[in-house]
C-alpha positions as CSV (number, residue, x, y, z in Angstrom):
1,M,0.0,0.0,0.0
2,K,1.4,3.6,-0.6
3,T,1.2,4.7,2.5
4,Q,3.2,7.1,4.9
5,I,3.1,8.0,8.9
6,F,3.3,11.4,10.6
7,A,3.4,11.9,14.4
8,C,0.5,14.0,15.7
9,L,0.6,17.6,16.8
10,V,-2.4,19.5,18.1
11,A,-3.6,22.0,15.4
12,A,-5.0,24.5,17.9
13,A,-2.8,27.2,19.1
14,L,-1.1,26.8,22.5
15,P,-2.1,29.2,25.4
16,L,-0.3,32.4,24.5
17,T,1.0,35.4,26.3
18,V,1.6,39.0,25.1
19,N,5.1,39.9,24.0
20,A,7.3,41.4,26.7
21,Q,8.8,43.9,24.2
22,T,8.3,44.9,20.6
23,P,10.6,43.0,18.2
24,H,12.9,44.8,15.8
25,F,13.4,43.6,12.2
26,K,15.3,44.8,9.2
27,A,12.3,45.6,7.0
28,G,12.2,43.8,3.7
29,E,11.6,40.4,2.0
30,Y,13.7,37.3,2.8
31,T,13.6,33.8,1.4
32,A,14.8,30.4,2.8
33,T,14.3,26.7,2.3
34,A,14.0,23.7,4.5
35,E,13.6,20.0,3.7
36,G,10.0,18.7,3.7
37,I,8.8,15.1,3.4
38,H,9.0,15.1,-0.4
39,G,11.6,17.8,-1.1
40,P,12.5,21.4,-0.3
41,V,9.9,23.9,1.0
42,E,10.7,27.5,0.0
43,V,9.3,30.3,2.1
44,K,9.3,34.1,1.6
45,V,8.7,36.3,4.7
46,T,8.0,40.0,4.5
47,F,8.9,42.2,7.6
48,S,8.2,45.7,8.6
49,N,10.4,47.3,11.3
50,N,8.4,45.7,14.1
51,A,6.2,42.9,12.6
52,I,6.0,39.8,10.4
53,K,3.7,41.2,7.7
54,D,3.4,38.3,5.2
55,I,4.5,34.7,4.6
56,R,4.3,33.0,1.2
57,I,5.1,29.4,0.4
58,L,6.9,29.7,-2.9
59,K,7.6,26.1,-3.5
60,Q,6.4,22.8,-2.0
61,T,5.7,19.3,-3.1
62,E,4.1,18.0,0.1
63,T,1.5,15.3,0.4
64,E,-1.9,16.5,-0.9
65,G,-4.4,17.0,1.9
66,I,-1.9,16.7,4.7
67,G,1.2,18.6,3.9
68,T,-0.6,21.1,1.6
69,V,-2.9,22.0,4.5
70,A,0.1,22.9,6.6
71,A,1.4,25.1,3.7
72,T,-2.0,26.9,3.5
73,E,-2.7,27.3,7.2
74,L,0.6,27.7,9.0
75,P,1.6,31.1,7.4
76,K,-1.5,32.8,8.8
77,K,-1.0,31.2,12.2
78,I,2.6,32.4,12.4
79,I,1.5,35.9,11.3
80,D,-1.3,35.9,13.9
81,A,1.1,34.8,16.7
82,Q,4.1,36.9,15.4
83,S,6.2,33.8,16.3
84,T,7.0,30.3,15.1
85,K,6.8,29.1,18.7
86,I,3.4,27.6,18.1
87,N,2.1,24.1,17.4
88,G,2.0,22.8,13.8
89,I,-0.8,21.2,11.8
90,A,-2.2,17.9,13.1
91,G,-0.7,15.0,11.1
92,A,1.7,17.1,9.2
93,T,4.7,17.2,11.5
94,I,7.4,17.1,8.9
95,T,5.9,19.8,6.7
96,S,5.2,22.0,9.7
97,K,8.8,21.7,10.9
98,A,10.0,22.6,7.4
99,I,7.9,25.7,7.3
100,F,8.9,26.7,10.8
101,S,12.6,26.1,10.0
102,A,12.5,28.2,6.8
103,A,10.6,31.0,8.5
104,N,13.1,31.0,11.3
105,K,15.9,31.4,8.8
106,C,14.1,34.4,7.4
107,I,13.7,35.9,10.8
108,E,17.4,35.5,11.4
109,Q,18.1,37.2,8.1
110,A,15.9,40.1,9.3
111,G,18.2,40.5,12.3
112,A,16.0,38.9,15.0
113,D,16.3,35.7,17.1
114,P,13.2,33.5,16.5
115,A,13.7,32.0,20.0
116,L,12.9,35.3,21.6
117,L,9.7,36.0,19.7
118,T,7.0,35.1,22.3
119,P,3.6,34.4,20.7
120,V,1.0,37.2,21.0
121,A,-2.4,36.5,22.6
122,I,-5.1,35.1,20.3
123,K,-8.7,35.7,21.2
124,N,-10.7,32.7,22.3
125,R,-13.7,32.2,19.9
126,A,-15.5,29.6,22.0
127,G,-19.3,29.5,21.7
128,A,-22.1,27.1,21.0
129,K,-23.9,26.3,17.8
130,S,-26.9,24.1,16.9
131,L,-27.2,22.6,13.4
132,F,-29.6,20.2,11.7
133,A,-29.0,17.6,8.9
134,D,-30.7,14.8,7.2
135,M,-27.4,12.9,7.6
136,V,-24.4,13.7,9.7
137,V,-21.2,11.9,8.6
138,V,-18.5,11.5,11.3
139,G,-15.1,11.1,9.7
140,G,-13.8,12.2,6.3
141,G,-11.8,9.2,5.0
142,G,-12.7,7.2,1.9
143,S,-16.1,6.0,3.3
144,G,-17.0,9.4,4.7
145,M,-16.2,11.2,1.4
146,A,-18.1,8.6,-0.7
147,A,-21.1,8.8,1.7
148,T,-21.1,12.6,1.6
149,I,-21.0,12.8,-2.2
150,E,-23.7,10.2,-2.7
151,G,-25.9,11.7,0.0
152,R,-25.8,15.1,-1.7
153,M,-26.5,13.4,-5.1
154,R,-29.6,11.8,-3.5
155,G,-30.7,15.3,-2.3
156,L,-29.9,15.0,1.4
157,N,-28.7,17.8,3.6
158,V,-25.3,16.5,4.7
159,I,-22.9,17.7,7.4
160,L,-19.5,16.1,7.4
161,V,-17.5,16.4,10.7
162,E,-13.8,15.8,10.6
163,K,-11.4,16.1,13.5
164,M,-8.4,16.7,11.3
165,P,-7.8,19.9,9.3
166,Y,-8.3,18.0,6.1
167,I,-10.3,15.1,4.7
168,G,-9.0,12.0,3.0
169,G,-7.9,9.7,5.9
170,A,-6.2,6.4,5.1
171,A,-7.7,6.3,1.6
172,A,-5.6,9.4,0.6
173,I,-2.4,7.7,1.5
174,S,-3.3,4.2,0.4
175,G,-1.4,2.2,-2.3
176,G,-3.6,3.5,-5.1
177,Q,-5.1,0.2,-6.1
178,V,-8.8,-0.6,-5.7
179,V,-10.8,-3.8,-6.1
180,A,-13.1,-3.4,-9.2
181,Q,-14.8,-6.8,-9.6
182,G,-17.9,-6.5,-11.7
183,S,-17.2,-3.0,-13.0
184,K,-17.5,-2.0,-16.6
185,L,-13.8,-1.0,-16.7
186,Q,-12.7,-4.5,-15.4
187,K,-14.5,-6.0,-18.3
188,A,-13.3,-3.4,-20.8
189,Y,-9.7,-4.0,-19.8
190,G,-9.9,-7.7,-20.5
191,S,-11.0,-9.5,-17.2
192,T,-14.4,-10.9,-18.2
193,K,-14.7,-14.1,-16.2
194,D,-14.6,-12.7,-12.6
195,S,-17.7,-13.0,-10.4
196,P,-18.8,-12.0,-6.8
197,E,-18.5,-15.7,-5.9
198,S,-14.9,-15.9,-7.1
199,M,-14.1,-12.7,-5.2
200,M,-15.6,-14.0,-2.0
201,E,-13.6,-17.3,-2.4
202,D,-10.4,-15.3,-2.7
203,F,-11.2,-13.1,0.3
204,L,-12.1,-16.0,2.5
205,A,-8.9,-17.8,1.6
206,N,-6.8,-14.7,2.4
207,G,-8.8,-14.0,5.6
208,H,-8.5,-17.6,7.0
209,N,-12.3,-18.0,6.6
210,L,-12.9,-15.6,9.5
211,N,-14.7,-13.1,7.3
212,D,-18.2,-11.8,8.1
213,K,-19.8,-13.4,5.1
214,L,-22.8,-11.0,5.2
215,M,-20.4,-8.0,4.9
216,L,-18.2,-9.8,2.3
217,S,-21.3,-10.6,0.1
218,L,-22.4,-7.0,0.4
219,Y,-19.0,-5.9,-0.8
220,A,-18.7,-8.4,-3.6
221,H,-22.1,-7.5,-5.0
222,N,-21.8,-3.8,-4.8
223,V,-18.2,-2.9,-5.5
224,G,-18.5,-3.0,-9.3
225,G,-21.4,-0.6,-9.3
226,T,-19.4,1.7,-6.9
227,I,-16.5,1.8,-9.3
228,D,-18.8,2.6,-12.2
229,W,-20.4,5.4,-10.1
230,L,-16.9,6.8,-9.2
231,H,-15.8,6.8,-12.8
232,E,-19.0,7.9,-14.6
233,K,-20.7,10.2,-12.1
234,V,-18.0,11.4,-9.7
235,G,-15.3,11.7,-12.3
236,V,-12.5,9.6,-10.7
237,K,-10.0,8.6,-13.4
238,F,-8.2,5.2,-13.6
239,I,-5.1,4.2,-15.5
240,P,-6.4,2.8,-18.8
241,N,-6.1,-0.9,-19.6
242,N,-4.2,-1.6,-16.4
243,L,-5.2,-4.6,-14.3
244,P,-2.0,-5.5,-12.4
245,F,-1.1,-9.0,-11.4
246,L,-1.9,-9.5,-7.7
247,A,-1.1,-12.8,-6.1
248,E,-4.1,-12.8,-3.8
249,Y,-6.6,-13.0,-6.7
250,T,-7.5,-15.7,-9.2
251,H,-8.7,-13.0,-11.6
252,R,-7.2,-9.5,-12.4
253,R,-9.7,-7.4,-10.5
254,A,-7.8,-4.3,-9.2
255,L,-7.7,-1.0,-11.0
256,E,-5.1,1.8,-10.3
257,F,-6.2,5.4,-9.7
258,E,-4.7,7.8,-12.3
259,G,-2.2,9.9,-10.3
260,G,-2.5,7.5,-7.3
261,A,-4.6,7.6,-4.2
262,K,-3.7,11.3,-3.4
263,T,-5.2,12.4,-6.8
264,M,-8.3,10.4,-6.2
265,A,-8.8,11.9,-2.8
266,A,-8.1,15.4,-4.1
267,H,-10.8,14.9,-6.6
268,L,-13.3,13.8,-4.0
269,R,-12.4,16.8,-1.9
270,K,-13.1,19.0,-4.9
271,V,-16.5,17.4,-5.5
272,I,-17.4,17.8,-1.8
273,G,-16.3,21.4,-1.9
274,E,-18.7,22.1,-4.8
275,N,-21.7,20.0,-4.0
276,G,-23.2,21.9,-1.0
277,A,-22.2,19.7,1.9
278,K,-21.2,21.5,5.0
279,V,-17.8,20.3,6.3
280,L,-16.6,21.1,9.8
281,Y,-12.8,20.7,10.0
282,N,-10.8,20.5,13.2
283,T,-14.0,19.3,14.9
284,R,-14.1,16.2,17.0
285,V,-17.4,14.4,17.8
286,Q,-17.3,13.6,21.5
287,S,-20.6,11.7,21.9
288,L,-23.7,10.4,20.2
289,I,-27.1,11.9,21.2
290,T,-29.9,9.4,21.9
291,D,-33.5,9.6,22.7
292,E,-35.4,7.7,25.5
293,K,-35.7,4.6,23.2
294,G,-32.0,4.5,22.6
295,N,-32.2,5.8,19.0
296,V,-29.4,8.1,17.9
297,T,-30.6,11.6,17.1
298,G,-27.4,13.4,16.4
299,V,-23.9,14.2,17.8
300,K,-22.1,16.5,20.2
301,A,-18.8,17.9,18.9
302,V,-16.3,20.6,19.7
303,D,-13.8,22.3,17.4
304,N,-10.2,23.5,18.1
305,N,-11.4,27.0,19.0
306,G,-13.7,25.6,21.7
307,V,-16.9,26.0,19.8
308,T,-19.4,23.3,20.7
309,Y,-21.8,21.9,18.2
310,T,-25.1,20.1,18.8
311,I,-26.0,18.5,15.5
312,T,-29.5,17.0,15.3
313,S,-29.8,14.5,12.4
314,K,-32.3,12.0,11.0
315,A,-29.4,9.6,10.5
316,T,-25.9,9.4,11.8
317,L,-23.2,7.6,9.8
318,L,-19.9,6.7,11.6
319,T,-17.0,6.5,9.2
320,T,-14.2,7.2,11.7
321,G,-11.7,4.6,10.4
322,G,-9.7,2.2,12.5
323,F,-7.8,2.2,15.8
324,G,-4.2,1.5,14.6
325,N,-2.9,4.6,16.4
326,N,-4.4,3.7,19.7
327,K,-2.0,1.2,21.4
328,S,-4.5,0.6,24.3
329,M,-6.9,-1.0,21.8
330,L,-4.4,-3.2,20.0
331,S,-3.4,-6.8,20.6
332,E,-0.2,-8.7,19.8
333,P,1.3,-9.3,17.3
334,V,-0.1,-6.2,15.7
335,K,0.7,-4.0,18.7
336,S,4.5,-4.7,18.2
337,A,4.5,-4.0,14.5
338,L,5.7,-0.8,13.1
339,Y,2.9,1.7,12.5
340,Y,2.5,3.6,9.2
341,G,-1.1,4.7,9.1
342,P,-2.9,8.0,9.7
343,V,-2.6,9.7,13.1
344,S,-6.4,10.0,13.1
345,S,-7.0,6.3,13.5
346,T,-7.7,6.3,17.2
347,G,-10.9,4.2,17.4
348,D,-13.3,7.1,18.1
349,G,-16.2,5.4,16.4
350,H,-15.6,2.1,18.0
351,Q,-15.7,3.6,21.4
352,M,-18.8,5.6,20.7
353,G,-20.6,2.5,19.4
354,M,-19.4,0.4,22.3
355,K,-20.8,2.9,24.8
356,L,-24.2,2.1,23.2
357,N,-23.6,-1.6,23.7
358,A,-22.8,-2.2,20.0
359,G,-21.4,-5.6,19.2
360,T,-17.8,-6.0,17.8
361,Q,-15.8,-8.7,16.1
362,L,-12.2,-9.6,15.1
363,M,-10.8,-6.7,17.2
364,Q,-7.6,-8.6,17.7
365,Y,-6.6,-8.5,14.0
366,G,-4.7,-6.0,11.9
367,K,-3.4,-6.0,8.4
368,R,0.4,-6.5,8.5
369,Y,2.7,-6.1,5.5
370,P,6.2,-7.5,5.2
371,N,7.8,-4.5,3.5
372,G,8.4,-1.7,6.0
373,I,11.5,0.3,6.9
374,E,11.8,1.8,10.4
375,V,12.2,5.5,9.8
376,S,11.9,6.4,13.5
377,P,11.3,4.2,16.6
378,G,8.1,2.3,16.1
379,I,7.2,4.1,12.9
380,A,7.4,2.7,9.4
381,K,7.3,3.7,5.8
382,S,6.6,1.3,3.0
383,T,8.8,0.0,0.2
384,I,6.0,-2.1,-1.4
385,Y,6.2,-0.5,-4.9
386,A,9.9,-0.1,-4.8
387,N,10.1,-3.9,-4.2
388,V,7.9,-4.4,-7.3
389,G,10.5,-2.5,-9.2
390,A,13.4,-4.6,-7.8
391,F,11.6,-7.9,-8.3
392,G,10.9,-6.9,-11.9
393,Q,14.7,-7.0,-12.4
394,A,16.8,-9.4,-10.3
395,G,16.1,-8.5,-6.7
396,I,15.5,-11.2,-4.2
397,L,14.4,-11.6,-0.6
398,V,16.8,-13.2,1.9
399,D,16.8,-13.8,5.7
400,V,19.6,-12.9,8.1
401,N,21.3,-16.2,7.3
402,G,21.6,-15.1,3.6
403,K,19.0,-17.6,2.3
404,R,15.9,-17.1,0.2
405,F,12.8,-18.2,2.1
406,V,9.9,-17.3,-0.2
407,N,8.6,-16.6,-3.7
408,E,9.2,-12.9,-3.9
409,K,6.1,-12.4,-6.0
410,A,3.8,-14.2,-3.5
411,S,1.0,-12.3,-1.8
412,N,1.9,-10.1,1.1
413,R,0.4,-12.6,3.5
414,H,2.4,-15.4,2.0
415,I,5.6,-13.4,2.4
416,L,4.8,-12.2,5.9
417,D,4.1,-15.6,7.4
418,P,7.4,-17.3,6.5
419,M,9.3,-14.0,7.3
420,M,8.0,-14.2,10.9
421,K,9.6,-17.6,11.2
422,T,13.1,-16.3,10.2
423,P,15.6,-15.9,13.1
424,N,15.1,-12.2,13.6
425,K,11.6,-12.0,12.1
426,Q,12.6,-9.7,9.3
427,A,13.9,-9.9,5.8
428,Y,16.2,-8.0,3.4
429,V,15.9,-7.0,-0.3
430,F,19.2,-7.9,-2.0
431,M,19.8,-6.0,-5.3
432,D,22.4,-5.5,-8.0
433,E,22.8,-2.1,-9.7
434,D,19.9,-2.5,-12.2
435,S,17.6,-3.8,-9.5
436,W,18.5,-1.0,-7.2
437,K,17.8,1.6,-9.9
438,A,14.3,0.2,-10.4
439,F,13.8,0.1,-6.6
440,Y,15.1,3.6,-6.1
441,K,12.9,5.0,-8.9
442,R,9.6,3.9,-7.2
443,L,10.5,4.7,-3.5
444,P,8.8,8.1,-3.6
445,E,5.5,6.5,-4.5
446,T,5.2,5.4,-0.8
447,G,6.6,8.6,0.7
448,V,10.3,7.7,0.9
449,S,12.0,10.6,-0.8
450,H,15.2,10.3,-2.8
451,E,16.7,12.9,-0.4
452,D,16.0,10.6,2.6
453,T,17.2,7.6,0.7
454,G,20.5,9.3,0.1
455,K,20.8,9.9,3.9
456,Y,20.0,6.3,4.7
457,L,22.7,5.1,2.3
458,N,25.2,7.5,3.7
459,N,24.5,6.1,7.1
460,D,25.5,2.7,5.6
461,G,23.8,0.5,8.1
462,K,25.0,2.4,11.2
463,T,21.5,3.7,12.0
464,A,18.0,2.7,11.1
465,P,16.6,2.1,8.6
466,L,19.2,-0.3,7.2
467,F,20.3,0.7,3.7
468,V,23.8,-0.5,2.7
469,K,25.9,-0.6,-0.4
470,G,28.9,-2.8,-1.0
471,R,31.4,-3.3,-3.9
472,T,31.1,-7.0,-3.4
473,I,28.4,-9.4,-2.1
474,K,30.6,-10.0,0.9
475,E,31.0,-6.4,1.7
476,A,27.3,-5.6,1.5
477,A,26.4,-8.7,3.5
478,Q,28.9,-7.8,6.3
479,K,27.6,-4.3,6.6
480,A,24.0,-5.6,6.9
481,G,24.9,-8.4,9.4
482,I,24.0,-11.1,6.9
483,N,25.9,-14.4,6.4
484,A,28.1,-13.6,3.5
485,D,29.0,-17.1,2.4
486,N,25.4,-18.2,2.4
487,L,24.3,-15.1,0.4
488,A,26.9,-15.8,-2.3
489,H,25.7,-19.3,-2.6
490,T,22.0,-18.1,-2.7
491,V,22.9,-15.7,-5.5
492,A,24.6,-18.5,-7.5
493,R,21.6,-20.8,-7.0
494,Y,19.1,-18.1,-8.0
495,N,21.0,-17.4,-11.2
496,S,20.9,-21.1,-12.0
497,F,17.1,-21.0,-11.7
498,V,17.0,-18.0,-14.1
499,K,19.1,-20.0,-16.7
500,A,16.7,-22.9,-16.3
501,Q,13.7,-20.7,-16.2
502,K,12.4,-22.6,-13.2
503,D,12.5,-21.6,-9.5
504,S,12.8,-25.1,-8.1
505,D,12.9,-23.8,-4.5
506,F,9.9,-21.4,-4.3
507,G,8.2,-21.2,-7.7
508,R,8.8,-17.5,-8.5
509,P,6.9,-17.0,-11.8
510,E,9.0,-17.2,-15.0
511,Q,8.0,-13.6,-16.1
512,Y,9.9,-12.3,-13.0
513,M,13.0,-14.4,-13.7
514,K,14.3,-12.7,-16.8
515,K,17.6,-11.4,-15.5
516,E,20.4,-13.0,-13.5
517,I,21.9,-11.1,-10.5
518,S,25.0,-9.4,-11.9
519,S,28.4,-10.8,-11.2
520,E,29.7,-7.3,-10.7
521,G,28.9,-4.9,-7.9
522,P,27.9,-2.6,-6.5
523,Y,25.2,-4.5,-4.4
524,Y,22.5,-3.1,-2.1
525,I,20.6,-4.4,0.8
526,V,17.5,-2.8,2.4
527,E,15.7,-4.0,5.6
528,Q,12.2,-5.4,5.5
529,K,10.2,-5.3,8.7
530,P,6.5,-5.9,9.5
531,R,4.4,-2.8,9.3
532,F,0.7,-2.2,9.8
533,A,-1.9,0.5,9.6
534,T,-5.4,-1.1,9.0
535,T,-7.3,-2.8,11.8
536,M,-9.6,-5.7,10.7
537,G,-12.1,-5.6,13.6
538,G,-14.9,-3.3,14.3
539,L,-18.6,-2.8,14.9
540,L,-21.3,-5.3,14.0
541,T,-23.7,-4.2,11.3
542,N,-26.7,-5.7,9.4
543,D,-27.4,-5.9,5.7
544,K,-28.2,-2.2,5.6
545,L,-25.1,-1.2,7.6
546,N,-27.2,-0.3,10.7
547,V,-25.1,-0.7,13.8
548,V,-26.2,-3.8,15.8
549,R,-26.1,-4.2,19.6
550,K,-24.6,-7.3,21.3
551,D,-28.1,-8.7,21.7
552,G,-28.8,-8.4,17.9
553,S,-31.1,-5.4,18.1
554,V,-30.5,-2.5,15.8
555,I,-29.4,0.9,17.2
556,G,-32.0,3.2,15.5
557,N,-30.7,5.7,13.0
558,L,-27.0,4.7,13.5
559,Y,-25.0,3.4,10.6
560,A,-21.3,2.6,10.1
561,A,-19.1,2.1,7.1
562,G,-15.4,1.6,6.1
563,E,-12.7,0.3,8.4
564,L,-15.0,0.9,11.4
565,V,-17.2,-2.1,10.2
566,G,-15.6,-5.3,11.4
567,G,-15.1,-8.6,9.7
568,T,-15.3,-8.1,6.0
569,M,-11.7,-9.0,5.4
570,G,-11.3,-11.8,8.1
571,D,-7.9,-11.5,9.7
572,D,-6.1,-10.0,6.7
573,S,-7.0,-7.8,3.7
574,P,-5.8,-8.4,0.1
575,A,-4.4,-5.7,-2.2
576,G,-6.8,-2.9,-3.1
577,A,-9.4,-4.2,-0.7
578,N,-9.5,-1.7,2.0
579,V,-10.0,1.4,-0.1
580,G,-12.5,-0.5,-2.2
581,W,-14.5,-1.4,0.9
582,A,-14.4,2.1,2.2
583,L,-15.8,3.6,-1.0
584,T,-18.3,0.8,-1.5
585,S,-19.7,0.8,2.0
586,G,-19.7,4.6,2.2
587,K,-21.9,4.9,-0.9
588,F,-24.0,1.9,0.1
589,A,-24.7,3.3,3.6
590,A,-25.7,6.7,2.1
591,D,-28.1,4.9,-0.3
592,Q,-29.7,3.0,2.6
593,I,-30.2,6.3,4.5
594,A,-31.5,8.1,1.4
595,D,-33.9,5.3,0.6
596,K,-35.3,5.4,4.2
597,L,-35.6,9.2,4.4
598,T,-37.1,9.7,0.9
599,K,-39.8,7.0,1.1
């Protein structure tokens, strides 16, 4: 999955005090740059003799919907506070730090010390507001965005409440593939023999038959129509004629978003911005409102300025995502895996539902991938598409003993399971120069910038994440702590399989065995550790996505969709499945609500 992780900062301003003395600047315009997550962020700051008058972001290539919000909002916050000693934007730590750093350089050029600029007081705008909606959607990830769009298309008055300063959630930073079984595009691109039954069989096999079959059937019978809706009515674009090979599936059934997940999410944001839905950003729902019969009649929420909202609604749809960023809700082995998901995944909807005695299932499971690098303690980034590039050349996976242990083109699940049986429960991608070039080219697709890659290589295995380069197999192996003699033997054995066009050890497909590993260096080794973002468990729902209590009764007017709904995937999700489920269940829930309200 293309995914990337940012540590959370509170978006609201800290309690502030008035400056002890008026600052003095050399009036004029100054520019400076600092490194963001995807490259340099260039900032221009304009000063009068005693104030920061204007801040412009001249250049940035940050993540759409996360980093770009920081680029939009932080300049005004700095000007209001007349200081960079404020909190950044929630979920955009790296971009926020880059803007602060560049602004501080400009302050220094203007002859002042940024550390001495105490933030000025900002007026508290707390108050109370009452709102009404046909449908209130809690959470603006993939399912929340799909529900908001479909709700407006069906004529509903929709309020979307999002605790972050942007919408997009996990869907915006997903791998960019989406299940499209039964869609017109799947058939048009050559996969004509797929079926809901085949999809369900594949999902059950991947999920160890633990799947909620009712939810899985709902998914399999509605995903095709959802993809058609996205393409034909919402305007989401897909890469033409592209149904990539994915080991989890017996048929090619995944499409790729044109421009990736970030472009898809940006388009959905644009549609929501134009379709009349009211969106409350930086606003966290604190509780559900119920009547004397236990039916949900709306939500209570508060924003970062202290404004409280009472939103009365005919239907409430929870689309709050998972709980991967809430350690207290996680179980082992997921709890110990590196996390790479959104900071917003804290289980808010799960907790609200459980307070109303909602049933849950499969809460102990999370989707783990075998292709993470540890960019900071406990935090991962993905190399999944970089690996695809390497394995398209002559890259192989080895364990710490220098031995292959798996078919590199197997499903994530079938790579992870044997990887967890290796001596140190991790693996290593071993690459010659051509494989490295293919790997390196695709690293930015999952948020690993080429600038950071250069730093990792320069560290040469001395600090995490482990990226090493050696002139010989032995030198690279020794730097990585891998058995060099075994690795040399493994390379020779793999090359013999390439010559024979048959992987006698693990059955790597012939189309991915076109090149031998070069006999000449340099060689590269990159760590592979388990990473996780998506939780598999959640609330119980019925065939209309109404939330169901432990005793089987329906909680009136309360619906759920997306990752919050438990069981669809079983204990593991195949490629493209999570974003597909989010979009499908979000639209489906909105249709159920619209059908009920417009009878």
